[in-house]
N, C-alpha and C positions, 0 to 999 in steps of 0.2 A: 612685353618688353622687359629687358633686364636693366638693371641700374648700373650700367658700365660708365666709368668716367670718360669724359670726352677730351681730357688733356693728354692722352697717350700713355698714361700709367696703367699697369696691369690691374685687373680686378683684385679685390682683397683676398678671395679664396685662392687665386693663383699664387699670390705672394706667400701665403701661409704654407702652401704645398711645397714651394721651392726652398723655403728656409730650413736648414738642417736643425735637427733636434738633438737633444743630449744623447740618446741611444742610437743615433744614426751612424756613428763611426764604424762599428762592426759591420753593419749592413753595407755601407759604402765600400769597405775593404773587401767584403765578399763579392760584391758586384764588380769591383776592380779585378779581383782574381778570376772571376768568370770571364770577363772580357779579355783578360790576358790569355787565358786558356783557349778561348775562341780564336784569338789572333794567332797563337802558335799553331793551332790546327789549320787555320786558313793558309798560313805560310807553308806548312808541310804539304797541304793539298796542292798548292800552287807549284811547289818544287816537284812533286810527283807528276803533275800534269805536264810540266816542262820536260821532264825526263822521258815520259811516255811519248810526247810529241816529237822529241829528238829521235827516239828509237823508231817511231813510225816513219819519220822522214828518211832515215837511213835505210829502213827496210824497203820503202817505196823506190829509193834510188837503186838499191840492189835489184829489185824486181824489174825496173825499167832497163837497167844494163843487161840483165839476163835475157830479157825478151828480145832485145836488139841483137845480142850475140847469137842466140839460137837461130835467128833469121840469117845470120852470116855463115853459120857452120856448113850449110850445103855448098856454098861457094868454095870454101876450103876443101871440102870433099871432092868437088869437081876438079880443082887444081891438082890435088893429089892423084886422082885417077888419070888425068891428062898426062902428068909427068911420069907416072908409072907405066904408061902405055907407049912412051917414046921409044922408037927403034934405036938400036945401038948405032946404026949408020948415020943418024941425024942428031944424036944426043949432044954433039959438040957444036951445033949451029948456034949462032948468036941469039936467035929468037927463042930457042929452047932455054938457053941460059937466062934470058930476060924473064921468061915465065917462072923459072926457078927463083929468081930474085924477087919477083912479085909475091910468090908463095912464102918465101922467107920473111919478107916485110909484113905480109898479112899476119903470119904467126907472131911476129914480134909485137905488132899492134895489139893482138888479142892477149898476149902474155902481159903486156903493160896494163891491160884492163883487169888483170887477175885471173885470166883463163889459163888453166893448166890441163894438159892431156892426161887421161887416165892410163897408167901403165898397166897393160893387161897381158901381153904376150908372156906365157910361162908362169903367170901368177895363179894362185888358187882362185877358183870361181867365187865371187862375192856378189850375191844378188842385189846388194845396195849400189854396186858400182858397174855391174855387168848385166847384160841381157843375153841369155843363152838362146841361140837360134837353131842349133843342132848339136849332135854328138859326132865324134870321130875317134878313131883309134888314137890312144895316147894315155898319159898318166891320168888316172881317175880323178875327176874334180878339178883338173888343171886346165887353164885356157891354152888350147893348142893353136888357135888362129884368131885373128881380129878381122872381122868383116867390115866394121865401121868404128872409127875412133870415138871414144867418149871423152867428155870434158867436165871439169869442175870450175866453179867460180867461188873463191873464198871458202874452199872446202866443201861446197854444196854441189852435188851432181846436177848438171843442167842437161846432160844427155849421157845416158849410160853407154858403155862400149858394147857393141853387138859382137858376140864372140861364139866360137865353136869350142865346146867343152870336151875334154878327154873322157872316153867311155871306160877306160881301164883295160882295154884290149891292146895288145901290142900292134904297132903299125905293121902293115904287110911286108914292108921292105926292111924292118928292123930285125936284127939277129935274135934268135930265141935265147933266153937266159936260163 
């Protein structure tokens, strides 16, 4: 058994350890500086964590938006194909105009979400933006036809444009130069 006082006062050896001594001031200042440095590092780590969390949250939001948009692009493709196949004799019917309005509204909704079409017709082939599916007569390396439109969201390609690239040979109906 130890000889601890029963009146609630700390033991004598605890009191002597807690009392500052003459040479303790520099040691306490060093300890204070160490704790201050640890605090500053902890604050910086927290700020970095917060910044990374915000970036990850934004990236997740972009990823979610992109995955939803990619699922809707085939619907837009179908609307485009349907409108391009309308015969001239029924092109002015009200229901055809209604389908055109739906297609325009759908494009507007996509554009308000940051979706932009990739301009490909007549542009130089860019493998980051285009997917070449064949070659045809035309200026070498230039996109001569777009088979399927491509799109970007916030400058990132979510679907490359599927294109026909010029082979460098003149078109059969083009005059020789």
